[in-house]
C-alpha angles and dihedrals in degrees: 000000000000135000096296134075100283135188113210127181130189127220137220096296133069101284135192108218125180135179129214136210099311135077098279136189112211121182123188121216135218096300132078099275136190111217127180136175131209125196121333133061101291136187114215126182129179103197111174127012132032100300136191113209128179127183125215137219098306136074098284134189110213125184124184121208136232097293134068100290137177116218133170141179094232132225099304129098095241124131101250129192113212124189122190101196119186121343134048100297136187112218127185121188105204130207102318134073096280138186117218128185120188095190111179126357134044100297135187110214128181122185102204125206103325134079096277136185115211131185118189098199121194119345135047101302135183115214128190120187097194118187123352134041101303137184115215127183120185095193114176123017134025100303137188111219123187122184101194119188121351135043100302137184114218126187126178097190110178124014136030100303137184115218126186120179100195120190119356136044101300138184115218127191119176095192119195118354133043105302138188114218130192118177100192125202124348127030112316135188122220111202123203125183133180117309092012095158128220107323135179129207114201102193111025110160113202113226091021108050124048136216108217114198115196117192094343123089116010098217143345093281091060091063126090113215122188139163116258135175107297098358149349126317117213119194109200096179090250098059141323136273125201117203105202121221097013136109129215092257090060094067134072141163091274090069091065134070118195120203 
């Protein structure tokens, strides 16, 4: 493409398609295409084939196709929207505050350096927040969710998920299913709602971290705490929580928040 607002379409073969300085629309064809943007707010779509698509410095909309594609927001600070589509996709956010949607398939999604929002979609996805205060939602499937640096919000949603907050003051919610939660460094909040399943927390620190119970037990007296192998078992009435490496004497009402 040139300096104007161009529309570029690929053909049946494996094409190399590039935009210029304008707000371009670039559509891949049936082959396994390589598509890249420059400056401008561009719309890039892979369609058929196993495509590689990279945004530029603007606020780009990037859609992968039905195959196993690799897409990324590029090096600019734009707010990109990235959609994985069908297939097992690899999605990289870039430097801006990006939105990434895995959709179907077992996707690998990394947020990059901005304050990103990431949805895994269906499938067994792996999500990395990277730098910044990110929001990550695993959604369907048994997902792996990593917060990285920053004060992140992690949600497993459906499935038996593994959540790790990393550095920063994070909020972790496993959702439905039997989840494994690790807060990481700094004070973290572990959120449990109704029907939260059988969950385990590997690194709860009494007096620093908090267990936030939403719509489950009404107060500390409604909980049933008991010793179990390797830690403490908490029955909330809607599921159970195991705090690894602790004893009953380590916990008190101040470690819980009831909503």
